[in-house]
All heavy atoms as an XYZ file, in Angstrom:
902
protein
N       9.770     14.968      9.011
C       9.433     13.617      8.610
C       8.056     13.593      7.851
O       7.170     14.184      8.456
C       9.583     12.564      9.716
C       9.614     11.155      9.204
C       9.805     10.225     10.384
O       9.462     10.474     11.522
N      10.419      9.072     10.088
N       7.824     12.893      6.777
C       6.555     12.854      6.190
C       5.568     12.025      7.097
O       5.958     10.972      7.594
C       6.670     12.208      4.779
C       5.340     11.989      4.157
C       7.600     12.931      3.861
N       4.404     12.498      7.245
C       3.439     11.769      7.880
C       2.442     11.181      6.884
O       2.049     11.875      5.824
C       2.475     12.750      8.764
C       3.359     13.369      9.764
C       4.041     12.393     10.816
O       3.411     11.490     11.288
N       5.363     12.544     11.013
N       2.062      9.916      7.040
C       1.262      9.187      6.029
C      -0.026      8.728      6.705
O      -0.141      8.352      7.813
C       2.083      7.892      5.619
C       3.415      8.149      5.050
C       4.029      6.799      4.700
C       3.349      9.016      3.730
N      -1.080      8.925      5.821
C      -2.430      8.574      6.253
C      -3.047      7.577      5.284
O      -3.217      7.914      4.045
C      -3.338      9.854      6.413
C      -4.723      9.441      6.845
C      -2.735     10.790      7.395
N      -3.383      6.379      5.679
C      -3.986      5.336      4.845
C      -5.474      5.450      5.025
O      -5.986      5.722      6.139
C      -3.485      3.982      5.168
C      -1.991      3.757      5.048
C      -1.347      3.617      6.337
O      -1.906      4.348      7.261
O      -0.381      3.039      6.551
N      -6.256      5.067      4.000
C      -7.729      4.858      4.015
C      -8.128      3.868      2.931
O      -7.331      3.459      2.124
C      -8.355      6.242      3.730
O      -8.070      6.693      2.524
N      -9.418      3.456      3.017
C      -9.902      2.655      2.005
C     -10.009      1.109      2.367
O     -10.558      0.372      1.663
N      -9.693      0.753      3.595
C      -9.904     -0.617      3.984
C     -11.240     -0.956      4.355
O     -12.124      0.032      4.267
N     -11.570     -2.227      4.532
C     -12.927     -2.529      4.952
C     -13.168     -4.035      4.747
O     -12.170     -4.817      4.679
N     -14.366     -4.482      4.821
C     -14.799     -5.859      4.671
C     -15.214     -6.172      3.289
O     -16.094     -5.478      2.879
C     -15.788     -6.141      5.659
C     -16.489     -7.598      5.725
C     -15.366     -8.675      5.933
C     -17.571     -7.700      6.615
N     -14.796     -7.184      2.662
C     -15.178     -7.485      1.314
C     -15.306     -9.040      1.141
O     -14.516     -9.722      1.773
C     -14.285     -6.921      0.205
C     -12.896     -7.449      0.389
C     -14.702     -6.962     -1.192
N     -16.126     -9.464      0.241
C     -16.144    -10.881     -0.101
C     -15.097    -11.360     -0.973
O     -14.579    -10.538     -1.704
C     -17.510    -11.346     -0.571
C     -18.753    -11.186      0.275
C     -19.988    -11.791     -0.267
O     -20.134    -11.734     -1.382
N     -20.939    -12.252      0.531
N     -14.667    -12.669     -0.802
C     -13.676    -13.042     -1.721
C     -14.059    -12.790     -3.210
O     -15.232    -13.026     -3.503
C     -13.492    -14.594     -1.532
N     -13.099    -12.512     -3.962
C     -13.310    -12.133     -5.387
C     -13.585    -10.664     -5.554
O     -13.670    -10.177     -6.686
N     -13.826     -9.985     -4.493
C     -14.119     -8.541     -4.599
C     -12.808     -7.613     -4.781
O     -11.805     -8.078     -4.885
N     -13.172     -6.397     -4.779
C     -12.110     -5.317     -4.890
C     -12.060     -4.297     -3.795
O     -13.136     -3.973     -3.229
C     -12.239     -4.720     -6.313
O     -12.076     -5.570     -7.222
N     -10.931     -3.669     -3.554
C     -10.820     -2.538     -2.709
C      -9.697     -1.673     -3.199
O      -8.739     -2.212     -3.848
C     -10.498     -2.859     -1.289
C     -11.608     -3.496     -0.292
C     -10.980     -3.859      0.922
C     -12.761     -2.423     -0.062
N      -9.791     -0.364     -2.935
C      -8.684      0.570     -3.324
C      -8.236      1.240     -2.058
O      -9.027      1.989     -1.442
C      -9.071      1.518     -4.394
C      -7.955      2.340     -4.921
C      -8.211      3.324     -6.063
N      -8.802      4.465     -5.532
C      -8.892      5.645     -6.241
N      -8.408      5.713     -7.401
N      -9.471      6.673     -5.670
N      -6.995      1.031     -1.670
C      -6.408      1.756     -0.594
C      -5.739      3.066     -1.105
O      -5.131      3.035     -2.214
C      -5.392      0.856      0.093
C      -5.859     -0.519      0.629
C      -4.665     -1.245      1.228
C      -7.109     -0.496      1.378
N      -5.746      4.003     -0.237
C      -5.125      5.306     -0.503
C      -4.056      5.655      0.490
O      -4.310      5.340      1.725
C      -6.201      6.429     -0.621
O      -7.054      6.194     -1.646
N      -3.091      6.365      0.214
C      -2.061      6.811      1.244
C      -1.672      8.295      0.746
O      -1.141      8.514     -0.278
C      -0.826      5.942      1.058
S       0.560      6.486      2.044
N      -1.972      9.145      1.711
C      -1.666     10.595      1.532
C      -0.781     11.132      2.465
O      -0.688     10.638      3.659
C      -3.047     11.378      1.508
N      -0.123     12.288      2.104
C       0.770     12.883      3.042
C       0.285     14.400      3.063
O       0.705     15.121      2.283
C       2.299     12.921      2.602
N      -0.572     14.709      3.935
C      -1.222     16.025      3.985
C      -0.159     17.131      4.075
O       0.662     17.154      4.971
C      -2.036     15.917      5.173
C      -2.432     14.581      5.384
C      -1.212     13.868      5.050
N      -0.205     18.008      3.135
C       0.666     19.216      3.132
C       2.121     18.926      2.694
O       2.946     19.878      2.804
N       2.439     17.687      2.344
C       3.809     17.424      1.942
C       3.745     16.788      0.577
O       2.769     16.453     -0.009
C       4.397     16.359      3.065
C       4.455     16.914      4.389
C       5.408     18.071      4.525
N       6.734     17.806      4.311
C       7.587     17.321      5.118
N       7.245     17.163      6.422
N       8.816     17.060      4.872
N       5.029     16.573      0.053
C       5.138     15.936     -1.298
C       6.036     14.675     -1.067
O       6.911     14.651     -0.283
C       5.807     16.949     -2.251
O       6.007     16.188     -3.490
C       7.216     17.365     -1.729
N       5.814     13.782     -2.005
C       6.589     12.503     -1.999
C       7.728     12.577     -2.981
O       8.366     11.586     -3.282
C       5.632     11.293     -2.423
C       4.698     10.882     -1.408
C       3.377     10.800     -1.871
C       5.037     10.666     -0.120
C       2.456     10.325     -0.798
C       4.084     10.230      0.853
C       2.797     10.166      0.507
N       7.989     13.787     -3.477
C       8.945     13.901     -4.571
C      10.398     13.212     -4.157
O      10.799     13.351     -3.087
C       9.281     15.377     -4.822
O      10.250     15.481     -5.811
N      10.782     12.305     -5.159
C      12.037     11.562     -4.945
C      11.902     10.400     -3.919
O      12.928      9.648     -3.766
C      13.199     12.405     -4.435
C      13.653     13.510     -5.536
O      13.562     13.169     -6.696
N      13.906     14.632     -5.092
N      10.780     10.143     -3.338
C      10.618      9.030     -2.440
C      10.286      7.708     -3.209
O       9.736      7.848     -4.329
C       9.443      9.359     -1.432
C       9.877     10.198     -0.319
C      10.239     11.510     -0.389
C       9.852      9.675      1.064
C      10.584     12.420      0.588
C      10.112     10.473      2.074
C      10.520     11.860      1.972
O      10.834     12.619      3.010
N      10.572      6.620     -2.667
C       9.995      5.366     -3.088
C       8.780      5.028     -2.117
O       9.122      4.967     -0.885
C      10.982      4.268     -3.235
C      10.437      2.995     -3.790
C      11.481      2.137     -4.210
N      10.989      0.841     -4.871
C      10.521      0.908     -6.124
N      10.703      1.946     -6.957
N      10.151     -0.287     -6.732
N       7.708      4.685     -2.672
C       6.528      4.389     -1.785
C       6.224      2.870     -1.757
O       6.345      2.318     -2.863
C       5.407      5.223     -2.244
C       5.557      6.688     -2.326
S       6.133      7.377     -0.734
C       4.602      7.085      0.252
N       5.941      2.379     -0.685
C       5.561      0.905     -0.551
C       4.264      0.696      0.181
O       3.892      1.454      1.008
N       3.768     -0.445     -0.109
C       2.641     -1.053      0.741
C       3.127     -2.324      1.377
O       3.688     -3.143      0.659
C       1.395     -1.331     -0.163
C       0.647     -0.107     -0.421
C       0.726      0.574     -1.676
C      -0.331      0.653      0.260
N      -0.180      1.658     -1.730
C      -0.804      1.692     -0.463
C      -0.907      0.386      1.517
C      -1.696      2.596      0.027
C      -1.838      1.305      2.035
C      -2.263      2.294      1.290
N       2.883     -2.601      2.627
C       3.189     -3.734      3.305
C       1.899     -4.214      4.068
O       0.823     -3.452      4.213
C       4.210     -3.415      4.405
C       5.510     -3.045      3.845
C       5.807     -1.808      3.260
C       6.716     -3.902      3.794
C       6.946     -1.313      2.695
C       7.850     -3.559      3.250
C       7.995     -2.212      2.725
N       1.844     -5.470      4.505
C       0.681     -5.873      5.307
C       1.170     -6.814      6.373
O       2.211     -7.494      6.268
C      -0.179     -6.631      4.330
C       0.244     -7.943      3.686
C      -0.726     -8.428      2.649
N      -0.327     -9.680      2.060
C      -1.022    -10.217      1.004
N      -2.062     -9.632      0.554
N      -0.518    -11.396      0.471
N       0.380     -6.937      7.456
C       0.700     -7.718      8.518
C      -0.502     -8.351      9.098
O      -1.551     -7.735      9.437
C       1.316     -6.921      9.632
C       1.941     -7.732     10.820
C       2.704     -6.775     11.757
O       2.596     -5.656     11.822
N       3.513     -7.516     12.518
N      -0.557     -9.699      9.175
C      -1.578    -10.569      9.750
C      -1.228    -10.801     11.234
O      -0.123    -10.843     11.528
C      -1.684    -11.905      8.949
O      -1.994    -11.544      7.698
N      -2.355    -11.103     12.063
C      -2.019    -11.401     13.442
C      -0.979    -12.536     13.600
O      -1.194    -13.686     12.921
C      -3.397    -11.865     13.994
C      -4.335    -11.043     13.040
C      -3.719    -11.084     11.708
N       0.005    -12.311     14.365
C       0.980    -13.364     14.636
C       2.015    -13.506     13.621
O       2.922    -14.436     13.702
N       1.993    -12.746     12.648
C       2.890    -12.907     11.468
C       3.703    -11.599     11.432
O       3.442    -10.394     11.883
C       2.168    -13.111     10.205
C       1.468    -14.453     10.110
C       0.978    -14.811      8.820
C       0.244    -16.137      8.773
N      -0.212    -16.450      7.373
N       4.830    -11.717     10.622
C       5.786    -10.445     10.349
C       5.073     -9.583      9.275
O       4.195    -10.116      8.562
C       7.113    -10.935      9.952
C       7.933    -11.679     11.074
C       9.285    -11.959     10.649
O       9.590    -11.696      9.413
O      10.118    -12.340     11.456
N       5.497     -8.345      9.243
C       5.026     -7.511      8.260
C       5.673     -7.794      6.955
O       6.919     -7.891      6.851
C       5.393     -6.052      8.658
C       4.705     -4.925      7.772
C       4.887     -3.534      8.302
N       4.289     -3.421      9.595
C       4.224     -2.292     10.257
N       4.713     -1.165      9.808
N       3.566     -2.323     11.385
N       4.917     -8.090      5.843
C       5.452     -8.507      4.621
C       5.246     -7.338      3.563
O       4.265     -6.583      3.507
C       4.571     -9.629      4.141
C       4.883    -10.918      4.981
O       6.034    -11.035      5.512
O       3.989    -11.755      5.104
N       6.192     -7.362      2.641
C       6.179     -6.467      1.550
C       5.011     -6.856      0.555
O       4.770     -8.076      0.289
C       7.537     -6.559      0.780
C       7.466     -5.897     -0.538
C       7.526     -4.440     -0.690
C       7.302     -6.573     -1.787
C       7.524     -3.785     -1.939
C       7.351     -5.924     -2.953
C       7.496     -4.627     -3.164
N       4.326     -5.864      0.021
C       3.210     -6.048     -0.992
C       3.581     -5.426     -2.319
O       3.616     -6.138     -3.413
C       1.897     -5.539     -0.416
C       0.836     -5.618     -1.600
C       1.421     -6.159      0.826
N       3.896     -4.135     -2.338
C       4.206     -3.534     -3.638
C       4.914     -2.289     -3.419
O       4.798     -1.700     -2.315
C       2.901     -3.350     -4.361
N       5.595     -1.737     -4.342
C       6.387     -0.547     -4.287
C       6.405      0.158     -5.589
O       6.279     -0.497     -6.678
C       7.787     -0.789     -3.739
N       6.584      1.517     -5.470
C       6.622      2.349     -6.833
C       7.512      3.517     -6.554
O       7.583      3.925     -5.319
C       5.194      2.781     -7.167
C       5.145      3.417     -8.513
C       4.639      3.687     -6.066
C       3.769      3.575     -8.994
N       8.204      4.042     -7.555
C       8.907      5.243     -7.507
C       7.924      6.373     -7.728
O       6.925      6.122     -8.339
C      10.168      5.297     -8.315
C       9.813      5.181     -9.797
O       8.708      4.720    -10.207
N      10.755      5.646    -10.662
N       8.255      7.558     -7.281
C       7.249      8.633     -7.386
C       6.881      8.998     -8.798
O       5.706      9.458     -9.121
C       7.714      9.829     -6.578
C       6.507     10.852     -6.386
C       6.423     12.058     -6.908
C       5.258     10.437     -5.775
N       5.176     12.537     -6.507
C       4.485     11.653     -5.903
C       4.834      9.243     -5.139
C       3.199     11.711     -5.380
C       3.450      9.393     -4.617
C       2.763     10.557     -4.734
N       7.786      8.758     -9.745
C       7.475      9.033    -11.147
C       6.548      8.031    -11.740
O       6.013      8.185    -12.777
C       8.736      9.218    -12.018
O       9.404      8.011    -12.019
N       6.400      6.995    -11.049
C       5.404      5.893    -11.443
C       6.038      4.902    -12.478
O       5.174      4.045    -12.950
N       7.203      5.009    -12.866
C       7.675      4.205    -13.981
C       8.450      2.844    -13.620
O       9.017      2.255    -14.337
C       8.569      4.927    -14.991
C       9.735      5.639    -14.228
O       9.894      5.455    -13.177
O      10.461      6.286    -15.052
N       8.368      2.698    -12.246
C       9.150      1.510    -11.766
C       8.377      0.964    -10.618
O       8.185      1.585     -9.637
C      10.608      1.873    -11.244
C      11.403      0.667    -10.739
O      11.301      0.304     -9.656
N      12.102      0.135    -11.717
N       7.879     -0.217    -10.800
C       7.144     -0.842     -9.791
C       7.558     -2.335     -9.461
O       8.189     -2.932    -10.383
C       5.568     -0.974    -10.168
O       5.445     -1.800    -11.432
C       4.991      0.407    -10.456
N       7.300     -2.907     -8.449
C       7.424     -4.290     -8.153
C       6.455     -4.723     -7.139
O       5.873     -4.005     -6.291
C       8.978     -4.575     -7.729
C       9.400     -3.844     -6.414
O       9.391     -2.673     -6.300
N       9.665     -4.693     -5.346
N       6.267     -6.094     -7.166
C       5.137     -6.643     -6.412
C       5.635     -7.952     -5.822
O       6.492     -8.652     -6.391
C       4.034     -6.972     -7.319
C       3.338     -5.756     -7.902
C       3.758     -5.400     -9.180
C       2.239     -5.236     -7.335
C       3.103     -4.233     -9.770
C       1.686     -4.128     -7.913
C       2.077     -3.604     -9.055
O       1.562     -2.456     -9.719
N       5.006     -8.322     -4.676
C       5.145     -9.586     -4.066
C       4.611    -10.669     -5.027
O       3.521    -10.271     -5.697
C       4.604     -9.744     -2.722
N       5.138    -11.895     -5.175
C       4.587    -12.917     -5.953
C       3.083    -13.204     -5.698
O       2.323    -13.525     -6.523
C       5.404    -14.205     -5.971
C       6.774    -14.076     -6.559
O       6.937    -13.116     -7.373
O       7.646    -14.844     -6.234
N       2.792    -13.072     -4.443
C       1.401    -13.501     -3.977
C       0.368    -12.549     -4.519
O      -0.841    -12.867     -4.399
C       1.333    -13.585     -2.475
O       1.707    -12.309     -1.960
N       0.715    -11.358     -4.986
C      -0.312    -10.401     -5.403
C      -0.086    -10.012     -6.813
O      -0.933     -9.143     -7.454
C      -0.285     -9.112     -4.462
C      -0.434     -9.431     -3.102
C       1.031     -8.233     -4.733
N       0.807    -10.480     -7.493
C       1.087    -10.096     -8.989
C      -0.178    -10.582     -9.771
O      -0.702    -11.570     -9.610
C       2.262    -10.858     -9.554
C       3.658    -10.195     -9.045
C       4.873    -10.926     -9.690
C       6.142    -10.336     -9.281
N       7.266    -11.114     -9.796
N      -0.567     -9.592    -10.651
C      -1.615     -9.798    -11.472
C      -3.013     -9.464    -10.822
O      -4.062     -9.411    -11.504
N      -2.971     -9.222     -9.486
C      -4.316     -8.918     -8.860
C      -4.225     -7.453     -8.233
O      -5.200     -6.835     -8.248
C      -4.471     -9.898     -7.636
C      -4.628    -11.319     -8.109
C      -5.127    -12.236     -6.964
N      -4.032    -12.253     -5.874
C      -4.421    -11.986     -4.659
N      -5.600    -11.603     -4.318
N      -3.500    -11.975     -3.665
N      -3.070     -7.001     -7.829
C      -2.869     -5.709     -7.213
C      -2.107     -4.813     -8.108
O      -1.210     -5.195     -8.857
C      -2.115     -5.842     -5.845
C      -2.845     -6.499     -4.715
C      -4.059     -7.244     -4.908
C      -2.307     -6.504     -3.445
C      -4.728     -7.807     -3.888
C      -2.934     -7.107     -2.434
C      -4.193     -7.793     -2.631
N      -2.486     -3.494     -8.062
C      -1.777     -2.523     -8.781
C      -1.505     -1.301     -7.919
O      -2.426     -0.664     -7.263
C      -2.588     -2.079    -10.091
O      -2.967     -3.193    -10.815
C      -1.817     -1.078    -10.826
N      -0.222     -0.929     -7.932
C       0.187      0.297     -7.082
C       0.328      1.400     -8.217
O       0.806      1.236     -9.219
C       1.450      0.040     -6.409
C       1.760      1.200     -5.489
C       2.665     -0.249     -7.312
C       2.891      0.898     -4.393
N      -0.129      2.624     -7.788
C      -0.019      3.744     -8.682
C       0.105      5.104     -7.784
O      -0.076      5.006     -6.645
C      -1.188      3.883     -9.473
O      -2.443      4.030     -8.729
N       0.535      6.079     -8.555
C       0.582      7.437     -7.801
C      -0.199      8.505     -8.569
O      -0.424      8.381     -9.684
C       2.110      7.816     -7.731
O       2.581      8.053     -9.048
C       2.944      6.852     -7.110
N      -0.604      9.461     -7.742
C      -1.282     10.710     -8.374
C      -0.447     11.891     -7.782
O      -0.590     12.315     -6.563
C      -2.664     10.805     -7.958
C      -3.477     11.919     -8.562
O      -2.806     12.985     -8.846
O      -4.604     11.803     -8.796
N       0.516     12.369     -8.609
C       1.373     13.441     -8.097
C       0.532     14.704     -7.730
O       0.962     15.377     -6.711
C       2.322     13.807     -9.246
C       3.445     12.727     -9.533
O       3.099     11.540     -9.041
N       4.475     13.051    -10.228
N      -0.425     15.011     -8.423
C      -1.188     16.192     -8.145
C      -1.851     16.075     -6.807
O      -2.055     17.144     -6.089
C      -2.188     16.453     -9.217
N      -2.220     14.910     -6.378
C      -2.905     14.696     -5.062
C      -1.918     14.280     -3.943
O      -2.332     13.974     -2.838
C      -4.135     13.765     -5.157
C      -5.188     14.256     -6.199
C      -6.272     13.251     -6.189
C      -7.404     13.754     -7.126
N      -8.548     12.827     -7.171
N      -0.554     14.072     -4.288
C       0.294     13.482     -3.352
C      -0.247     12.260     -2.675
O      -0.173     12.114     -1.426
C       0.634     14.545     -2.282
C       1.470     15.681     -2.784
O       2.252     15.578     -3.711
N       1.296     16.931     -2.194
N      -0.736     11.389     -3.508
C      -1.395     10.194     -3.103
C      -0.880      8.940     -3.682
O      -0.578      8.959     -4.979
C      -2.931     10.280     -3.185
O      -3.345     11.400     -2.476
C      -3.597      9.042     -2.698
N      -0.778      7.884     -3.084
C      -0.331      6.617     -3.522
C      -1.493      5.590     -3.370
O      -2.209      5.608     -2.276
C       0.844      5.967     -2.901
C       1.189      4.610     -3.428
C       2.066      6.992     -2.930
N      -1.834      4.799     -4.463
C      -2.931      3.903     -4.328
C      -2.560      2.530     -4.401
O      -1.558      2.167     -4.951
C      -3.844      4.210     -5.511
C      -4.521      5.630     -5.544
C      -3.973      6.537     -6.366
C      -5.522      5.997     -4.745
C      -4.457      7.912     -6.394
C      -6.022      7.260     -4.684
C      -5.519      8.182     -5.471
O      -6.039      9.504     -5.587
N      -3.388      1.615     -3.898
C      -3.139      0.156     -4.131
C      -4.552     -0.338     -4.481
O      -5.455     -0.457     -3.563
C      -2.667     -0.533     -2.806
C      -2.315     -2.080     -3.024
C      -1.136     -2.268     -3.983
C      -2.147     -2.742     -1.703
N      -4.728     -0.672     -5.793
C      -5.965     -1.344     -6.270
C      -5.834     -2.793     -6.136
O      -4.869     -3.418     -6.596
C      -6.077     -0.935     -7.729
C      -7.402     -1.541     -8.313
C      -8.634     -1.096     -7.800
O      -8.808      0.113     -7.515
N      -9.558     -1.963     -7.405
N      -6.765     -3.397     -5.317
C      -6.702     -4.738     -5.049
C      -7.937     -5.480     -5.548
O      -9.058     -5.140     -5.316
C      -6.688     -4.917     -3.450
C      -5.493     -4.201     -2.846
S      -5.357     -4.621     -1.062
C      -7.000     -3.921     -0.441
N      -7.729     -6.331     -6.594
C      -8.816     -7.075     -7.241
C      -8.625     -8.569     -6.974
O      -7.694     -9.004     -6.455
C      -8.663     -6.872     -8.784
C      -8.863     -5.434     -9.101
O      -9.626     -4.684     -8.410
N      -8.228     -4.974    -10.211
N      -9.771     -9.313     -7.200
C      -9.716    -10.755     -7.020
C      -9.149    -11.054     -5.606
O      -8.297    -11.948     -5.423
C      -8.797    -11.463     -8.031
O      -9.381    -11.160     -9.362
N      -9.739    -10.384     -4.532
C      -9.198    -10.554     -3.211
C      -9.435    -12.070     -2.697
O     -10.656    -12.571     -3.016
C      -9.776     -9.514     -2.250
C      -9.233     -8.133     -2.487
C     -10.014     -7.095     -1.812
C      -7.848     -8.169     -1.712
N      -8.566    -12.465     -1.830
C      -8.698    -13.790     -1.266
C      -8.694    -13.731      0.200
O      -8.201    -12.697      0.808
C      -7.498    -14.737     -1.657
C      -7.256    -14.822     -3.171
C      -6.064    -15.488     -3.490
C      -5.738    -15.641     -4.978
N      -4.487    -16.339     -5.322
N      -9.192    -14.651      0.903
C      -9.153    -14.530      2.384
C      -7.810    -14.381      2.876
O      -7.650    -13.753      4.024
C      -9.808    -15.960      2.934
C     -10.788    -16.308      1.699
C     -10.031    -15.762      0.427
N      -6.852    -15.030      2.354
C      -5.388    -14.874      2.720
C      -4.898    -13.503      2.640
O      -3.809    -13.093      3.008
C      -4.513    -15.828      2.120
C      -4.574    -15.881      0.603
C      -5.581    -16.985      0.165
O      -6.645    -17.059      0.669
O      -5.187    -17.739     -0.879
N      -5.610    -12.575      1.932
C      -5.228    -11.070      1.793
C      -5.633    -10.332      3.126
O      -5.223     -9.069      3.181
C      -5.768    -10.493      0.589
C      -5.328    -11.121     -0.690
O      -4.039    -11.328     -0.791
O      -6.041    -11.269     -1.581
N      -6.277    -10.985      3.956
C      -6.735    -10.305      5.219
C      -5.517     -9.950      6.023
O      -4.728    -10.798      6.310
C      -7.785    -11.230      5.937
O      -8.959    -11.454      5.263
C      -8.023    -10.639      7.339
N      -5.512     -8.572      6.307
C      -4.289     -8.045      7.064
C      -4.520     -6.594      7.400
O      -5.474     -6.007      6.802
C      -3.003     -8.308      6.304
N      -3.672     -6.051      8.229
C      -3.544     -4.559      8.212
C      -2.579     -4.188      7.257
O      -1.503     -4.730      7.172
C      -3.095     -4.115      9.710
C      -3.045     -2.619      9.645
C      -4.184     -4.598     10.710
N      -3.006     -3.190      6.326
C      -2.058     -2.741      5.311
C      -1.522     -1.332      5.633
O      -2.248     -0.492      6.084
C      -2.934     -2.579      4.039
C      -3.210     -3.977      3.292
C      -4.030     -4.861      3.897
C      -2.506     -4.330      2.256
C      -4.272     -6.109      3.361
C      -2.777     -5.554      1.586
C      -3.625     -6.456      2.126
O      -3.771     -7.641      1.501
N      -0.220     -1.221      5.482
C       0.525     -0.079      5.861
C       1.224      0.547      4.629
O       1.677     -0.163      3.791
C       1.581     -0.429      6.849
C       1.131     -0.942      8.258
C       1.009     -2.296      8.421
C       0.832     -0.104      9.275
C       0.572     -2.830      9.593
C       0.475     -0.608     10.420
C       0.313     -1.939     10.670
O      -0.082     -2.335     11.928
N       1.156      1.819      4.601
C       1.785      2.577      3.566
C       3.181      2.984      4.229
O       3.251      3.359      5.393
C       1.060      3.844      3.133
S       1.782      4.929      2.001
N       4.229      3.126      3.385
C       5.510      3.421      3.868
C       6.320      4.269      2.762
O       5.971      4.157      1.714
C       6.255      2.225      4.289
O       7.559      2.692      4.914
N       7.236      5.062      3.304
C       8.017      5.908      2.265
C       9.493      5.773      2.604
O       9.934      5.498      3.729
C       7.672      7.412      2.513
N      10.273      5.701      1.593
C      11.732      5.588      1.748
C      12.431      6.691      0.894
O      12.108      6.946     -0.233
C      12.169      4.302      1.225
N      13.203      7.510      1.554
C      14.068      8.538      0.739
C      15.052      7.851      0.033
O      15.477      6.766      0.250
C      14.668      9.490      1.857
C      13.681     10.342      2.560
C      14.197     10.935      3.773
N      14.438     10.007      4.869
C      14.884     10.237      6.044
N      15.392     11.502      6.294
N      14.969      9.401      7.000
N      15.627      8.491     -1.053
C      16.655      7.944     -1.827
C      17.701      7.275     -1.076
O      18.382      7.977     -0.230
C      17.143      9.058     -2.779
C      15.995      9.946     -2.851
C      15.332      9.864     -1.426
N      18.164      6.047     -1.306
C      19.255      5.464     -0.662
C      18.977      4.878      0.748
O      19.807      4.478      1.418
N      17.691      5.108      1.293
C      17.411      4.749      2.581
C      16.362      3.613      2.564
O      15.739      3.355      1.528
C      16.831      5.931      3.316
C      17.688      7.162      3.395
C      18.754      7.090      4.505
N      19.393      8.344      4.626
C      19.115      9.148      5.601
N      18.137      8.870      6.487
N      19.795     10.268      5.690
N      16.248      2.940      3.749
C      15.215      1.934      3.941
C      13.872      2.650      4.129
O      13.843      3.807      4.543
C      15.580      0.988      5.008
O      15.754      1.718      6.182
N      12.777      1.894      4.209
C      11.530      2.407      4.507
C      11.541      2.803      6.031
O      11.719      1.973      6.897
C      10.352      1.369      4.204
C      10.198      1.202      2.797
C      10.702      0.007      2.216
C       9.353      2.077      2.064
C      10.522     -0.136      0.879
C       9.150      1.852      0.668
C       9.721      0.733      0.097
O       9.480      0.570     -1.257
N      11.250      4.134      6.340
C      11.438      4.467      7.686
C      10.260      5.420      8.136
O      10.302      5.966      9.298
C      12.733      5.292      7.930
C      12.942      6.535      7.120
O      11.922      6.858      6.336
O      13.997      7.096      7.134
N       9.284      5.615      7.266
C       8.161      6.494      7.567
C       6.900      5.645      7.390
O       6.817      5.038      6.217
C       8.028      7.648      6.794
O       9.260      8.424      7.081
C       6.829      8.448      7.158
N       6.066      5.409      8.250
C       4.816      4.557      8.236
C       3.548      5.250      8.552
O       3.553      6.060      9.562
C       5.096      3.261      9.214
C       6.269      2.507      8.832
C       7.592      2.773      9.208
C       6.282      1.371      7.964
N       8.452      1.821      8.634
C       7.676      0.864      7.951
C       5.300      0.719      7.258
C       8.143     -0.156      7.220
C       5.681     -0.529      6.568
C       7.128     -0.807      6.489
N       2.518      4.820      7.918
C       1.208      5.241      8.346
C       0.754      4.405      9.504
O       1.343      3.451      9.949
N      -0.526      4.627      9.920
C      -1.111      3.972     11.065
C      -1.794      2.645     10.619
O      -2.084      1.802     11.508
C      -2.262      4.800     11.640
C      -3.637      4.788     10.963
C      -3.616      5.582      9.687
O      -2.622      6.172      9.256
N      -4.763      5.395      8.882
N      -1.909      2.405      9.377
C      -2.475      1.125      8.851
C      -3.939      1.160      8.636
O      -4.759      1.920      9.297
N      -4.354      0.321      7.695
C      -5.883      0.175      7.510
C      -6.236     -1.293      7.440
O      -5.541     -2.070      6.713
C      -6.352      1.055      6.213
O      -7.694      0.969      6.100
C      -5.688      0.515      4.942
N      -7.377     -1.705      8.080
C      -7.647     -3.135      8.105
C      -8.338     -3.487      6.799
O      -9.398     -2.821      6.390
C      -8.564     -3.432      9.258
C      -8.981     -4.847      9.318
C      -7.956     -5.812      9.664
O      -7.269     -5.609     10.662
N      -7.864     -6.892      9.050
N      -7.944     -4.592      6.227
C      -8.578     -5.208      5.083
C      -9.050     -6.644      5.606
O      -8.223     -7.505      6.014
C      -7.751     -5.306      3.903
C      -8.378     -6.172      2.706
C      -7.429     -3.931      3.354
N     -10.265     -6.947      5.479
C     -10.785     -8.254      5.845
C     -11.561     -8.893      4.621
O     -12.516     -8.192      4.113
C     -11.739     -8.157      6.978
O     -11.024     -7.595      8.229
C     -12.278     -9.600      7.408
N     -11.184    -10.012      4.143
C     -11.749    -10.702      3.077
C     -12.416    -11.923      3.567
O     -11.818    -12.834      4.108
C     -10.709    -11.066      1.967
C     -11.459    -11.646      0.757
C      -9.962     -9.760      1.577
N     -13.732    -11.990      3.404
C     -14.425    -13.180      3.917
C     -14.700    -14.193      2.738
O     -14.737    -13.838      1.569
C     -15.970    -12.715      4.301
O     -16.631    -12.175      3.277
N     -14.751    -15.435      3.149
C     -14.827    -16.542      2.145
C     -16.342    -16.927      1.884
O     -17.181    -16.363      2.594
C     -14.237    -17.749      2.706
O     -14.660    -18.153      4.026
């Protein structure tokens, strides 16, 4: 099973930007679909964005469209989530996840905290 490691979270003011990274040390994401999800205290884990490994198919939650961009770097086996125009309601633990072809997301990272102050 692929192990995922997220990084890049932190504290930022509203309107600021952060870039999250998700890596699989020593493994490849070939043929996987990669997703970012987030979870706030007391809430369910919500979908944020997803991408296929070739990078030509993406989708986003309505709440982040136009502000967040998901991308891949095949050479580095890394998936990124560029987050711009951050809002306090974006505050959450962000998780990277992987799905094999025809399967649901079943591999998760440990999460990285994003806090947006007003």
